[in-house]
Residue, then its C-alpha position, 0 to 999 in steps of 0.5 A: m050265260s051264253l058262249l058266243s055273246r055280243v062283241s059290242p056290249p052295252e056300256a058297263g055302268d060305274g066301270l063294272a067290267g073293269l072292276v071284274t077284270g081287275l078282281l079276276s086278274r089280280l093275283e097278288h094275294v091268291p091262296p097257296p097252290d097247295l090245298l092243305a096250305a090254303a086250308a091253314e090260312p086264316a080267313p080275313e073276315s075272322r081274325a080270331a079264327a086266324r089266331e086259332l089257326e096260327e096256334a094250330g100250326s099246321a093243316a093236320r093239327f087243324l083237323a085233329a083240333g076239331p075247328t069250329g066255324l063256317g065250312t069245317s064239317a069235313a074235319r069233324i065228320a069222321a068223328l061223328r059218324p062211320a066213314a063210308p067205304g074207301i075213306a079212312t078215319p083221321a086216326a088212320a090217315e098219314p100225318a101231313a108234313e108240318p110246315a114251320a110255325a109262323e112267328p106270331a105278329a105283335s098285332p094282327p095286320a090288315e088282311p088283304g081284301s078286307m071289307g073295311d070302308g066298303a072296299m071290294p073283297e078279293l077273290f078267294c081262288p088260286g092262280p093257274a098251276r100252268d100256262d102253255p099257250a102253245l098247247g092251248e092253241e093246238v087244242d083250239d085249232r083241232l076244236v074248230e075243225w071238229a065244230e065245223q064237221v059236226g055243224i055247230y056255229p056255222g059261219q062263227l068259227d072265228r068267234l068260237r076260236s076267239c073264246g079259247f076253250g082249248r086254252l080253258i082246258m089246257l089251264t084247267h087240266p095241268a096234269t096232262d100235256d096230251p092234246d088229244r086228251l085235252l080235246a076230248a074234254t074241250k069237245c064236251v064243254v063246247a057241246e054243252w055251251a052250244a046246247d045252252d046257246y041254241y036251246v036256252d039263251e040265244v033267240s037268234l040261234g033258235a032258242d025257245p023257252r016253250i020247247v026247252g023241255s022237249r029238246m032236253a029230253k031228246l038230248h038226253a036220248v043222245v047222252d043216255p040212249p034209250q032202246l026203242p022198238l025197232k019201228y021207231a029206233p030209226q027216227l031217233e037215229r036220224h035225229r042224232r045224225e042230223e041235229p047239230i047239237a045231238k051230233a056234237f054230243r055224240s061225237a064228243m062222247t065217242h071221243l071221251a070214251q077213249y079215256t074213261s072207264a064205264t063208271q067215269m062215263a056214267r058220271f058224265q051221263h048223270q051230270m048231264g041229266i042234272l044239267f038238263t034239269a037246270w036248263n028247264q028251270e031257267a026256261d020256266w023263268h024266261n017263259n013266265g017272265r019271272t026273276p027268281p029270288v037269290w036262293e032259287y037262283l043259287v039252287q039253279r047254279h048248284l045244278n048248272s055249276y062247273l061240275p059237268p067239265m070238272i067231273l073229267i078231272d081224273s079222266v083227263a089226267g089218266y086215273e080214276l077216283p073210285p065210285e065209293e069215294y066219288y059218290d060219298p056224300r062228304v066228297r060229293g058235297a065238297f066237290t059241288l061246293a067247288g063247282a058252284a063257287n067257280v061258276l060264279l066267276n062266269d056270272l061276274h065275268s059276264a054280268s055287265f055284258e049279257s042282255e036284260t033277259d039273261f040271268n046272273l047272280p049280280r042281276v038277281i041280287v039287284a032285283e031282290e035287294k034293290c042295291t046298285p050293280r057294284e054292291a051286287i057284285k061285291r055280294t057275289v064275290e062274298i058268296h063266292n068266297e064263302l063257298m070256296r072257303r067251305f070247299v077248302a075246309e071240307a076238301a082238306g079234312l077229307s084229303l087228310a083222312g082219305s086215300p092217296t087218290l082222293r088227295r090227288f083228286f082234290a089237288d087236281t080240283w084246286a088246280w082246275l079252279g085256278g085255271s078257270r080263274e085265269w081263263h075268265s080273266s083272259t078269254g076273248r069271249y066278251r072282248d072286242a078288237e079294242q080289247p084283246s085278251r092276254a092269250e088272244q093271237p093277232s090272227r083271231a077275227e073280231q066277233p060279229s054283232r048279235a045281228e050277224q048271228p045265223t038263223r036258228v038250228a033245226g030241232 
């Protein structure tokens, strides 16, 4: 899960690294860029459901018909109980424009990515909504200057730059081309990943599972500052000024505050508390030498998902999803599905390169099910696709029943997922000089080995 891992990874058995790269970069059969159109697409694992959806003819009829099966609760939930404030019932929602019905096929064709003959399923995830390399490069330039100022990754700034985190935020926030807005989000993402490296994952950077809890508590005191007695407040202030991770968070939040309302900043603080809880859980596994069962690992990934950067979707785009909609259990449930599913792309991307002590979903599946790494990757893709299809069904139903702002928020979430997929397929995060990323510029330096990483950070 580390931001800056080894540039010379162990050889990936059975060509697993190439397999995952192919999964991430293959875009021939990606779902449509429109969320409602994606909801109306049949799932390859259910031809009966495909025929039912084809007969429905549109996402609107799909909702009104009360479909059954995995992930369709949002389409039925308004009929089961009263809607929360700010969310209309389906009867009050404006009908979506209805696409032309497809001609029925004489016999169902083979679905792309089907599981016949043990084939690897394709990822159910859209492609990027936009790709502006120059904009991503500008954000990365500014990011590296900031990282040097706050003191994170000293001596490793070329490696930080090669990860392309400015490119990640450019890809995932296509609603704006303002580099300063994108930089604010990028600073937050890198501060979060740096905390993971320095405090949880990278021993060479000072990570120690025995003191993760203490560090997380002090970091939360930066994210959500306590009001200490006057005698002790200066000591906390000194920690905020001198600890690089604390400085990074404080600086990132100051920048972010230029583009958020009070409630949007409160979302960020809330999500950080959830993330810090997840890191404590991971530290427990490390400290006790325990590999969690798959269900427990997925609980941790629910907490340690991609929601921390995703909650900035509307802030970066310049609008706000009202709290009564954002925190509605149905909306929150759909949004967390998206964050949990998309972070599994990170697990797939890094599974072949992380050390034996790191945790990712393929590794815990191998430990629990005694299967091969390839079978574990296949199972991880299946889990990802299940969560993504549930998100699409839930979000499409809520989009049709909710406000225009909610529809925009879920459409922007769908775009975020596609941008994240593109970044994972092209980042230089785990590549060496022999394997340049598609977005990598010739001037970017080769990443040093783990042994060349600096000594631990204070705190």
